[in-house]
C-alpha positions, 0 to 999 in steps of 0.5 A, a space after each residue: 401321553 402318548 395316546 392323548 397326542 394321538 387323540 389330539 393330532 387325529 382330532 386336528 385332521 378332523 376339525 381340519 377336513 372338516 373345515 375344508 370342506 366341499 367346494 358347493 356345484 351349481 347345475 346351469 342349463 344354458 342354450 350355448 355350445 362348448 364354443 360359446 358363452 357359459 361353456 367359455 366362462 367356466 374356467 375363468 370363473 371356477 379359477 377365481 372362485 375355486 369353492 365353486 364349481 359348475 356342471 354345465 348341460 346343453 338343453 336347445 333352444 327350442 326344448 329350453 322352455 318344455 324341458 324346464 317346466 318338466 324339471 322345476 315340477 319333478 324337482 329336478 330343475 337347475 339352479 341357473 338357466 338362460 331364459 329367452 326375454 318373453 319367456 321370464 314373465 311365464 315363469 316368473 309368474 308361476 314362483 317358479 324364478 328367484 326374486 333377485 332385488 334383494 340381492 341386487 340391493 345389495 350388489 357391489 358389481 351389477 347395479 340395476 340403475 346401469 341396465 338400460 330400459 329394454 334389456 330390465 323391462 324383460 326381467 321385471 314381473 310385477 315390479 320385481 327384478 328376476 334376472 341378469 341379461 346376458 347381453 342384448 341381440 337384435 337383428 339387419 341385414 348382413 350382406 355379400 359385398 363382394 357379390 354387390 360388386 359383382 352384380 353391379 350393385 353399390 355396396 355402400 348402398 345396401 337396401 333400405 327399404 322393402 321394395 329396394 330389398 326386393 330388386 336386391 334379391 333380384 339382382 343377387 339371386 343365381 339359381 346357376 351357382 346355387 345363390 339365393 339373394 336372400 336367406 332368414 329364418 320363418 320357422 314354425 318356433 319362437 326364431 320366427 316370432 322373433 324375426 317376423 315381429 319388425 316387419 310387423 312392427 314396422 307395419 303398423 302391428 304389433 304382437 297384440 295386433 296381428 291382422 293388420 294391413 301390415 301384416 298382411 303386406 308382410 306376410 305377402 312379401 315374405 312370400 314372393 320371397 319364397 315363390 320366386 325363389 329368391 329365397 330357398 323354401 328351407 326358410 321354413 323349416 331353417 333355424 337363424 343359425 342355418 338359416 345364417 349358415 347358407 351366407 357364411 358359406 355364399 349360398 345366400 347374398 345377404 341374410 336377416 341375423 344377428 350380432 351371435 353371429 359375428 364369431 363364427 362369421 369370421 372364421 367361415 366367411 372368405 368374402 367382404 361381409 357387412 351389415 346394415 339396418 332393416 329395411 323399413 315398408 318405405 322412407 319416412 317409415 318407422 322404425 323397429 327390431 327385434 330385442 332377443 339375447 336371454 337372461 341370466 336367471 336364478 330357480 325359486 328352489 336353487 340349494 345354493 342362491 347365493 353361490 348363484 348370485 356370485 356367478 351373475 354377478 361375475 357374468 354381468 362383469 364381463 358386459 364389457 368384453 360380450 361384443 368381442 367374443 360372444 357377439 352381444 351387444 351390451 345390454 349396460 351403460 358399459 363401454 365395449 373394448 376396443 369393439 371388433 368389426 366397428 362397422 357392423 358394432 356401430 349398425 348393431 348398436 343403433 338397432 337397438 335404439 328400435 328394438 322392441 320388446 316381444 311381450 312380456 307376458 307371462 303366456 308368451 308362447 301361446 302368443 308367440 305359437 299364434 304367430 308363427 302358426 300364421 307363418 307357416 300357413 300363410 308361406 305354404 299357402 295352406 292360407 291367405 296372409 289374411 286367413 292366417 291372421 285373422 286366425 291368429 288373433 282369435 287367439 291372441 284375443 283368448 289369451 290377452 282376455 283371460 
């Protein structure tokens, strides 16, 4: 009898242990640093979902597409990853992302119709939805109101046109104090394209039509800022993060960047910083801005699609807090919880009305490379703006006409 009891006890322990299965571990790729979005939400998610653990890896923004392509080819792709807006089409068109449409139809958390049209179109390919926006962002003009006052400029009347921006940069420029009038990014990556496209669109062009008089005007204007040293020569190699860092440090009086910088700006900038809409070519011109921020997607080969979608629902549920915590504008029709810096929030909220998608196109990286190569060629005087954009147009046409 004792043997039977021992056997029953052992069997009970075995059954109990089997019932308490090991938590599922999701491999997550992100561009975030440890003080940003995915890392900050990790503990909250794991506490509310003790049966799912997150293994997070940071991949540099510029490396994400190539690293992800390699990982999918070798069978080492993560379960969930960040993808920049225009790259969703690239991966979805190749069958590498999970179609979320069936899960969205059943979701009690994510309502497709609540997602704003721009962010929704960025995750849609061939009528199916392949990602959930983390939030949205765009770019605007940050400026140091204290420097404006010191130079006799009205901080309540920031530059509204390109001519006014040039005049302000010239007046604010102070080489003796190592202060440039303006900081922006013309780096040879997607970030350079991201900053350039709104200027091109305001001047009548677009990603598929770059060899325009407006495009030449943009590159000539940017070139003048660099040639006259109103912007740093490092504009050609600095990311948006690095260029905005010079503004935070007081080495640039104005900077073109996005709301994702606000948490850091709040810590680093020891002055009165404000924001304004991107200046337009001339009074009455069309406005444009860039639609930024990325999306959370599930890889088609994930062994844990159910748990991965639970994570996406959790992340989406944080949309009302993304402005205050991460510097994103909500990508859906939700109310931000008591937004900090309300005047700046209002600027970016207004700017979102003019934000345009990059693409989408499954060969977007090739289109973007043609654009940022033309920018570099013109600004380094390897060729004039017309020639550089003409070369880019031929490369873009070859991609679009495949």
